[in-house]
C-alpha positions in Angstrom: -4.4 16.9 2.0 -1.3 15.4 0.5 -0.1 16.8 -2.9 1.2 14.3 -5.4 5.0 14.4 -5.9 6.7 13.6 -9.2 6.2 10.1 -10.4 9.0 7.8 -9.6 9.8 4.0 -10.0 8.9 1.7 -7.3 11.2 -1.0 -8.5 14.9 -0.7 -8.5 18.1 -2.7 -9.4 17.7 -5.9 -11.4 13.8 -6.0 -10.9 13.5 -2.6 -12.5 15.7 -3.5 -15.5 13.8 -6.7 -16.0 10.4 -5.0 -15.9 11.6 -2.5 -18.5 12.9 -5.3 -20.7 9.7 -7.2 -20.5 7.6 -4.2 -21.3 9.6 -3.7 -24.4 9.5 -7.3 -25.2 5.6 -7.1 -25.3 5.9 -4.4 -27.7 8.3 -6.4 -29.9 5.9 -9.2 -29.9 3.1 -7.0 -30.9 5.2 -5.7 -33.9 6.2 -9.1 -34.8 2.7 -10.6 -35.3 -0.1 -9.7 -33.0 -0.8 -6.3 -34.5 -1.6 -7.8 -37.8 -4.8 -9.3 -36.5 -5.6 -6.4 -34.2 -8.7 -4.3 -34.5 -9.4 -0.6 -34.0 -10.8 -0.8 -30.5 -9.0 0.4 -27.4 -9.5 -2.7 -25.5 -7.7 -5.3 -27.7 -6.6 -3.3 -30.8 -4.1 -0.9 -32.3 -4.9 2.2 -30.0 -3.7 0.3 -27.0 -0.5 -0.6 -28.9 -0.1 3.0 -29.7 -0.3 3.9 -26.0 2.4 1.3 -25.2 4.6 2.7 -28.1 4.2 6.3 -26.9 5.1 5.5 -23.2 8.0 3.3 -24.2 9.4 6.2 -26.3 8.8 8.7 -23.3 10.9 6.3 -21.2 13.7 6.2 -23.8 13.1 2.5 -24.6 11.9 2.9 -28.2 11.7 5.4 -31.0 7.9 5.1 -30.8 5.4 4.9 -33.6 2.1 5.8 -32.0 0.9 8.1 -34.9 1.4 5.3 -37.5 -0.5 2.9 -35.3 -3.4 5.3 -34.7 -3.6 6.1 -38.5 -3.8 2.3 -39.1 -6.6 2.0 -36.5 -8.5 4.9 -38.1 -8.2 3.3 -41.5 -9.6 0.0 -40.1 -12.4 1.7 -38.2 -13.6 3.1 -41.5 -14.2 -0.5 -42.8 -16.2 -1.7 -39.7 -19.1 -0.8 -37.7 -18.2 0.4 -34.2 -20.5 1.4 -31.3 -19.9 4.3 -29.0 -18.4 2.4 -26.1 -15.0 3.4 -24.7 -13.3 0.0 -24.8 -15.0 -1.6 -27.9 -16.1 1.3 -30.0 -14.9 4.4 -31.7 -14.8 6.4 -28.5 -11.7 4.5 -27.3 -9.7 5.2 -30.6 -10.8 9.0 -30.2 -9.6 8.9 -26.5 -6.2 7.7 -27.7 -6.0 10.2 -30.4 -6.8 13.0 -27.9 -4.5 11.7 -25.2 -1.4 11.3 -27.5 -2.2 14.6 -29.3 -2.1 12.9 -32.6 -2.5 14.8 -35.8 -5.9 13.2 -36.3 -7.1 14.6 -33.0 -8.0 17.8 -34.8 -10.7 16.0 -36.7 -12.7 14.7 -33.6 -15.6 17.0 -34.2 -17.5 14.3 -35.9 -16.9 12.0 -32.8 -18.1 14.8 -30.6 -21.3 15.1 -32.6 -22.1 11.4 -32.4 -21.3 11.3 -28.7 -23.5 14.4 -28.1 -26.4 12.4 -29.6 -25.6 9.4 -27.4 -25.5 11.6 -24.3 -28.8 13.3 -25.3 -30.9 10.3 -24.8 -31.9 9.2 -21.4 -30.6 5.6 -20.9 -32.7 2.8 -19.5 -32.0 1.9 -15.8 -29.0 -0.4 -15.5 -28.1 0.0 -19.2 -25.7 2.2 -21.1 -24.3 3.8 -18.0 -21.1 2.1 -17.2 -17.4 2.7 -17.9 -16.8 -0.2 -20.2 -19.8 0.2 -22.6 -21.8 3.3 -21.6 -22.1 6.9 -20.6 -19.3 6.8 -18.0 -16.8 5.8 -20.7 -18.1 8.8 -22.8 -17.4 10.9 -19.8 -13.8 9.7 -19.7 -13.4 10.8 -23.3 -14.9 14.2 -22.6 -12.5 14.7 -19.5 -9.6 13.8 -21.8 -10.6 16.6 -24.3 -10.8 19.4 -21.7 -10.6 22.3 -21.7 -12.2 22.2 -25.3 -15.6 23.9 -24.9 -17.3 21.2 -26.7 -15.8 18.4 -24.5 -16.9 20.5 -21.5 -20.5 20.6 -22.8 -20.3 16.7 -23.4 -19.1 16.2 -19.9 -22.0 18.3 -18.5 -24.5 16.3 -20.5 -23.1 12.9 -19.5 -23.2 14.1 -15.8 -26.8 15.2 -16.2 -27.7 11.7 -17.6 -25.9 9.8 -14.9 -27.5 12.1 -12.3 -31.0 11.4 -13.7 -30.4 7.7 -13.8 -29.4 7.5 -10.2 -31.9 5.9 -7.8 -32.5 5.9 -4.0 -30.3 3.2 -2.6 -29.7 1.9 0.9 -27.9 4.7 2.8 -27.6 6.8 -0.3 -27.7 6.9 -4.1 -26.8 4.2 -6.7 -27.5 2.8 -10.1 -29.8 -0.3 -10.0 -29.1 -3.0 -12.6 -32.2 -5.1 -13.5 -31.8 -8.8 -13.7 -31.9 -8.8 -17.6 -28.8 -6.7 -17.7 -26.8 -8.8 -15.3 -24.3 -11.4 -16.5 -26.0 -14.8 -16.8 -24.4 -16.3 -13.6 -25.5 -13.1 -11.6 -28.9 -13.3 -13.1 -29.4 -16.7 -11.7 -28.3 -15.6 -8.3 -30.1 -12.3 -8.3 -33.4 -12.8 -10.3 -34.8 -9.4 -9.1 -31.7 -7.4 -10.0 -28.9 -5.9 -7.9 -26.8 -2.8 -7.1 -23.6 -3.1 -9.1 -20.7 -1.6 -7.1 -17.8 -2.2 -9.3 -15.5 0.2 -11.2 -16.0 -1.5 -14.6 -19.7 -1.7 -14.7 -21.1 -0.1 -11.6 -21.2 2.7 -9.0 -17.5 3.1 -8.5 -17.0 4.0 -12.1 -20.0 6.4 -12.2 -18.7 8.0 -9.0 -15.3 8.7 -10.4 -16.7 10.3 -13.6 -19.0 12.5 -11.5 -16.0 13.5 -9.5 -14.1 14.6 -12.6 -17.2 16.5 -13.7 -17.4 18.3 -10.2 -13.6 19.3 -10.5 -14.4 20.6 -14.0 -17.2 22.6 -12.5 -20.0 21.3 -14.8 -21.8 19.4 -12.1 -25.3 20.7 -11.3 -26.6 20.9 -7.6 -28.6 17.7 -8.3 -25.4 16.0 -9.7 -23.5 17.0 -6.5 -26.3 15.6 -4.4 -26.0 12.3 -6.4 -22.1 12.5 -6.0 -22.3 12.7 -2.3 -25.1 10.0 -2.0 -23.2 7.5 -4.1 -20.1 8.0 -2.0 -22.2 7.4 1.2 -23.7 4.3 -0.4 -20.4 2.9 -1.4 -18.7 3.7 1.9 -21.7 2.0 3.8 -21.2 -1.3 1.8 -17.5 -1.7 2.9 -18.1 -3.7 6.1 -14.9 -4.5 7.7 -13.2 -2.6 4.8 -14.1 -5.0 2.2 -16.3 -4.0 -0.8 -18.6 -6.5 -2.3 -19.3 -6.8 -6.1 -23.1 -6.8 -6.0 -25.7 -5.8 -3.4 -29.1 -7.5 -3.9 -32.3 -6.2 -2.6 -32.4 -8.8 0.1 -29.9 -11.4 1.4 -26.1 -11.4 1.5 -24.0 -9.2 -0.9 -21.9 -11.0 -3.5 -18.2 -11.1 -2.5 -15.3 -11.3 -4.8 -11.5 -11.4 -4.8 -10.1 -7.9 -4.9 -9.5 -6.5 -8.4 -9.8 -3.4 -10.6 -13.1 -4.5 -12.1 -14.9 -5.6 -8.9 -14.1 -5.5 -5.2 -12.3 -3.5 -2.8 -9.6 -1.8 -5.1 -12.0 -0.5 -7.7 -14.3 1.0 -4.9 -11.3 2.5 -3.2 -10.3 4.3 -6.4 -13.9 5.6 -6.8 -13.9 6.9 -3.2 -10.4 8.3 -3.3 -10.9 10.5 -6.5 -14.3 11.6 -5.1 -12.7 12.8 -2.0 -9.9 14.5 -3.9 -12.4 16.3 -6.1 -14.2 17.5 -3.1 -10.8 18.6 -1.4 -11.9 16.3 1.5 -8.9 15.1 3.4 -10.9 12.9 5.8 -12.6 11.1 2.9 -9.3 10.7 1.2 -7.9 9.1 4.4 -10.8 6.7 4.6 -10.2 5.6 1.0 -6.6 5.0 1.8 -7.8 2.8 4.8 -9.7 0.8 2.4 -6.8 0.6 0.0 -4.5 -0.8 2.8 -7.2 -3.3 3.7 -7.3 -4.4 0.0 -3.4 -5.1 0.3 -4.1 -7.4 3.2 -7.0 -9.0 1.5 -4.9 -9.6 -1.6 -2.2 -11.2 0.4 -4.7 -13.5 1.9 -6.1 -14.5 -1.5 -2.8 -14.6 -3.3 -3.2 -18.2 -4.4 -6.3 -17.2 -6.4 -4.3 -14.9 -8.8 -3.1 -16.9 -11.7 -3.0 -14.4 -14.6 -1.2 -11.0 -14.9 -3.8 -8.7 -16.6 -5.1 -5.3 -15.4 -8.7 -6.3 -15.1 -8.5 -9.0 -12.4 -4.8 -10.0 -12.3 -1.6 -9.2 -10.6 -0.7 -6.2 -12.9 -4.0 -4.7 -12.0 -3.3 -4.9 -8.4 0.1 -3.7 -8.8 -1.0 -0.5 -10.6 -3.8 0.1 -8.3 -1.4 0.1 -5.3 1.2 2.1 -7.3 -1.2 4.7 -8.3 -2.5 5.4 -4.8 1.0 5.2 -3.4 2.2 7.8 -5.8 -0.8 10.0 -5.0 -0.5 9.6 -1.2 3.0 8.5 -0.3 1.5 5.8 1.8 4.4 3.3 2.4 2.2 0.3 2.9 0.8 0.8 -0.7 4.2 1.3 -2.1 5.3 -2.2 -0.7 2.1 -3.7 -2.0 2.8 -2.3 -5.4 6.3 -3.9 -5.4 5.0 -7.3 -4.1 2.4 -7.4 -7.0 4.9 -6.1 -9.6 7.2 -9.1 -8.6 4.3 -11.5 -9.0 3.6 -10.1 -12.4 7.3 -10.6 -13.3 7.2 -14.1 -12.1 4.2 -14.9 -14.3 6.4 -14.3 -17.5 6.9 -17.4 -19.5 9.3 -17.3 -22.5 7.7 -18.3 -25.7 4.1 -18.2 -24.2 1.2 -15.8 -24.9 2.1 -12.4 -26.2 5.7 -11.3 -25.2 5.6 -14.0 -22.4 2.3 -13.1 -20.8 -0.9 -15.2 -21.1 -4.5 -14.5 -20.3 -7.5 -16.7 -19.2 -10.2 -16.8 -21.8 -12.7 -18.8 -23.7 -11.3 -21.5 -26.0 -12.9 -22.3 -29.4 -14.8 -25.1 -27.7 -16.2 -22.8 -25.1 -14.1 -24.0 -22.3 -11.9 -21.6 -20.2 -8.1 -21.9 -20.7 -5.0 -19.9 -21.4 -5.1 -17.8 -24.5 -3.0 -15.2 -26.4 -4.4 -11.8 -25.6 -2.6 -8.6 -26.8 -5.0 -6.0 -25.4 -5.1 -3.5 -22.6 -7.8 -4.7 -20.1 -6.9 -8.4 -19.7 -4.0 -8.8 -22.1 -0.3 -8.2 -22.5 -0.3 -4.5 -23.5 -1.9 -3.7 -20.2 0.7 -5.9 -18.3 3.4 -4.1 -20.1 2.2 -0.6 -19.3 1.8 -1.5 -15.6 5.4 -2.8 -15.6 6.5 0.3 -17.2 4.8 2.5 -14.7 6.5 0.6 -11.9 10.0 0.8 -13.4 10.2 4.3 -14.9 9.7 8.1 -13.8 7.0 8.5 -16.6 3.6 9.2 -15.1 1.1 6.7 -16.7 -1.6 9.0 -18.0 -2.8 6.1 -20.0 -4.4 4.8 -16.9 -7.2 7.5 -16.9 -9.0 5.4 -19.6 -9.5 2.8 -16.8 -10.1 5.3 -14.0 -7.1 4.3 -12.1 -6.7 8.1 -12.2 -9.0 10.9 -13.2 -8.2 13.8 -15.4 -7.8 17.0 -13.4 -7.5 15.3 -10.0 
């Protein structure tokens, strides 16, 4: 089993300097205007800007003002109704407070109480389980708060609920999504429902959270059985080292281009951190084979990547390859990280988007087009953080919120 060395930049020379400059430029653009309309959610609001501020400061590129941004987020949160989701709700703000060890983090007991109530209920199959909006996201928050005893108890409860919701799947265990909980386009394709394999909403994300619970020693024997079964299920779907997005009860699986949210990269992350939690060198090696296959797959489909965001863009690929390169020392993944960081640099357009980076989204008339998006998951803040991770010696702990890495592994 390889041990992770200290984080180091994969870019050098002029590329490194430009990446640092553009990362800081995004933050300057946020300060100049985009923050004025930001909301208190982690996905596209003030907490993600606080993360960027903090990591720029750690890299010596800015004096940093994360606590002021988090205070502003908390003030705005008091005036709106937020759900318990990690990316759109109050849990994400609490995660940022805990991660940055902000002064307000001492007052997270109220958040813990609310999340204990959320985790106490048994979620309906296919609903309320995922990273983006469900229990897996609560688990990410609990992992960040360890070794706090209350967070440990919350993580254990989340793991029990994920364990109870798992079902027998082809060649293992998984989490079935009924048709009514699928996106409209997928509902039309899979009228009976499907197994969601992705990191954002499916099995790869739940697997990574259970892996963290295992390392924290809060997983029950039944939970370990689900952990092992989910790993077997995901590995079985990676025919020719390519992971689909959905597996229907009959017929072919739904393929997708490689991305963090769906496809081979997200599944490789779930499998890698599962293997590391189990101290399984062979399983870790299999996950790296899958990651190298994702590098080839991404090269073959390079023309399909138009936008830079973390979710399904060039920066997301770059950070995926960078994170696993730093964890493993695999040279192929290091070169892939550099390739996709360069693609991200090339996507910069002066005067466009936020700090020069645009996103694809819905226009007011409902059509898909280019938009200004300041946030973490698809927007400029996430792009800036990935560039900073590729060009500095500061380990990007912010990426635990998206399960690019898992606390304790």
